[in-house]
C-alpha positions in Angstrom: -55.4 -117.3 153.4 -55.5 -113.8 153.3 -52.5 -111.5 152.3 -50.8 -109.1 154.8 -49.8 -106.0 154.3 -46.4 -106.9 155.6 -46.3 -109.6 152.8 -47.6 -107.4 150.3 -44.9 -105.2 151.0 -42.0 -107.3 151.1 -43.4 -108.6 147.8 -43.2 -105.1 146.4 -40.1 -104.5 147.6 -38.6 -107.8 146.2 -40.1 -106.8 142.7 -38.9 -103.5 142.8 -35.2 -104.5 143.8 -35.2 -107.0 140.7 -36.4 -104.2 138.4 -33.9 -102.0 139.7 -31.1 -104.7 139.1 -32.2 -105.0 135.6 -32.4 -100.9 134.9 -29.4 -99.9 137.3 -27.6 -98.3 134.7 -30.6 -95.8 133.8 -31.1 -93.0 135.4 -34.8 -93.2 135.5 -37.7 -95.9 135.2 -39.0 -96.3 131.7 -42.7 -96.6 130.9 -42.1 -100.7 131.2 -40.8 -100.6 134.3 -43.5 -98.1 135.7 -46.4 -100.5 134.1 -44.5 -103.3 135.7 -44.6 -101.7 139.3 -48.2 -100.8 139.0 -49.2 -104.3 138.0 -47.1 -105.8 141.1 -48.7 -103.2 143.5 -52.4 -104.2 141.9 -51.6 -108.3 142.1 -50.1 -107.8 145.8 -52.4 -105.4 147.1 -54.2 -106.3 150.6 -57.7 -107.3 149.7 -59.0 -105.7 152.9 -57.6 -102.5 151.8 -57.5 -102.1 147.9 -55.5 -99.6 146.6 -57.1 -96.0 146.3 -59.1 -95.7 142.5 -57.5 -92.2 142.5 -54.0 -93.4 143.1 -54.5 -95.9 140.4 -55.9 -93.2 137.9 -52.6 -91.2 139.0 -50.4 -93.6 138.5 -52.1 -94.4 134.8 -51.9 -90.9 133.9 -48.2 -91.0 134.6 -47.7 -93.9 132.6 -49.6 -92.2 129.9 -47.1 -89.4 130.2 -44.3 -91.7 129.8 -45.7 -93.3 126.7 -46.0 -89.6 125.3 -42.6 -88.7 126.0 -40.8 -91.7 124.7 -43.0 -91.3 121.2 -41.9 -87.4 121.5 -38.3 -88.4 121.7 -38.4 -91.0 118.8 -39.9 -88.8 116.8 -37.4 -86.0 117.5 -34.7 -88.7 116.8 -36.1 -89.5 113.4 -36.9 -85.6 112.4 -32.9 -85.1 113.5 -32.0 -87.8 111.2 -34.0 -86.9 108.2 -32.9 -83.0 108.3 -29.0 -84.4 108.5 -29.6 -86.7 105.3 -31.3 -83.5 103.6 -28.7 -81.4 104.3 -26.1 -83.9 103.3 -27.8 -84.0 99.8 -28.0 -80.3 99.9 -24.1 -80.2 100.2 -23.8 -82.5 97.3 -25.7 -80.5 95.2 -23.0 -77.9 95.6 -20.2 -80.0 93.6 -19.3 -78.0 90.7 -20.1 -74.6 92.5 -17.6 -72.3 93.9 -16.9 -72.2 97.4 -15.1 -69.1 99.1 -13.0 -69.6 102.5 -13.8 -66.0 103.1 -9.9 -65.4 103.2 -7.5 -64.2 100.6 -4.5 -64.2 102.9 -1.3 -66.6 103.5 0.9 -66.7 106.4 4.7 -66.7 105.4 7.6 -67.5 107.8 10.9 -65.6 107.3 13.4 -68.0 105.6 10.6 -70.5 104.7 8.8 -71.2 101.3 4.9 -70.6 101.3 3.0 -72.9 99.3 -0.8 -72.1 98.1 -3.2 -72.8 95.4 -5.2 -70.2 93.1 -8.0 -70.9 90.9 -8.0 -69.4 87.5 -11.9 -69.7 86.1 -10.6 -69.0 82.6 -7.9 -70.2 80.4 -4.6 -67.8 81.1 -3.0 -66.2 78.3 -0.7 -64.2 80.3 -0.7 -63.0 84.0 0.8 -62.2 87.5 0.4 -62.8 91.1 0.4 -59.8 93.2 1.6 -60.4 96.6 0.4 -57.5 99.0 1.4 -56.3 102.5 -1.7 -55.4 104.9 -1.5 -52.0 103.5 -2.5 -53.1 100.4 1.0 -52.5 98.7 2.2 -54.9 95.7 5.5 -56.0 97.6 6.0 -59.3 95.2 5.0 -60.3 91.8 5.0 -63.9 90.4 4.4 -64.2 86.4 1.7 -66.9 85.7 2.4 -68.9 82.6 -0.3 -69.7 80.0 -2.3 -72.5 81.0 -6.0 -73.7 81.0 -8.7 -72.9 83.6 -7.8 -74.8 86.8 -6.5 -74.8 90.2 -2.6 -74.0 90.4 -0.1 -74.2 93.0 2.5 -71.7 93.5 5.5 -71.4 96.1 6.9 -67.9 97.4 10.2 -67.7 98.9 9.4 -64.5 100.4 11.5 -62.4 98.2 10.1 -59.0 97.4 10.4 -56.9 93.9 13.3 -54.7 95.4 15.7 -57.8 95.9 15.0 -58.0 99.7 13.4 -60.8 101.7 9.7 -60.3 103.4 9.5 -60.4 107.0 7.3 -63.1 108.6 3.7 -62.4 108.7 0.3 -62.3 106.6 0.1 -61.1 103.1 -2.7 -61.0 100.6 -2.7 -62.9 97.3 -4.5 -61.6 93.9 -4.0 -62.9 90.3 -4.4 -60.5 87.5 -4.8 -62.2 84.0 -6.1 -62.3 80.7 -7.9 -64.9 78.9 -7.8 -65.7 75.1 -10.2 -63.0 74.2 -7.9 -60.3 75.7 -10.3 -60.0 78.6 -8.6 -59.0 81.7 -9.8 -60.9 84.7 -9.0 -61.1 88.3 -9.0 -64.1 91.1 -7.7 -64.5 94.6 -6.6 -66.8 97.0 -9.2 -68.8 98.7 -11.9 -69.5 96.3 -12.2 -72.5 94.2 -14.5 -75.1 92.7 -16.1 -77.9 94.8 -15.1 -81.3 93.5 -16.3 -83.4 95.9 -18.0 -84.0 99.0 -17.1 -86.6 102.0 -18.9 -87.3 105.2 -16.7 -88.7 108.1 -18.0 -89.4 111.4 -20.9 -87.3 111.1 -18.9 -84.2 109.5 -19.1 -83.0 106.2 -15.9 -82.1 103.9 -15.8 -80.2 100.8 -13.0 -80.7 98.3 -11.6 -77.7 97.7 -8.5 -77.1 95.4 -6.4 -80.4 96.6 -7.5 -80.3 100.3 -11.1 -81.2 102.0 -12.1 -78.3 104.3 -14.9 -78.7 106.9 -18.2 -77.1 105.8 -18.2 -74.8 108.6 -15.0 -73.2 107.3 -16.9 -72.2 104.0 -18.0 -68.9 104.1 -19.9 -68.8 100.9 -21.0 -71.1 97.9 -22.1 -69.6 95.0 
């Protein structure tokens, strides 16, 4: 019995509907779905009016394009994954180096206490912290006790050298000190050794001082 065009169309529509139900969450047909449609069309074509060979070649070409695009997407995903892993290993190699936050300023709120950390690359025989206003004037000095090289925490209650209290604002912190050999050195708030690297939910964090800082907040590593 010959297959009528009406029967062919009905079968084709039924198959399309089944495929659509299977991929209803997709925004477009994939290469496998495209192949199924092509095969269904060939199976249910009207023998008296077979599909045009040019149409078959066109659809086959479209299928090849989908296949190539799918392979390209997978290759790009693999490349992105490899680059991400490479970046992570590169970041790990920064452990032991020094990271700069690109900012040596602290924020002080009137009546409060500002807590910050300063890194001393060498042992300290004696020294002092200078807290300066935006004009570069030293307004408060904090003595630094002899200590081994490392990161130390300081508290500033806003007291100025003249006995008054600082207003709320932004202040710069620098340390001047001498090492056991008598050399005069300086260091400033915002630069710390990188102690470890942490990866969390696709983001990279560096431990500088007692805090983990996002990699994009680091301005320089040396």
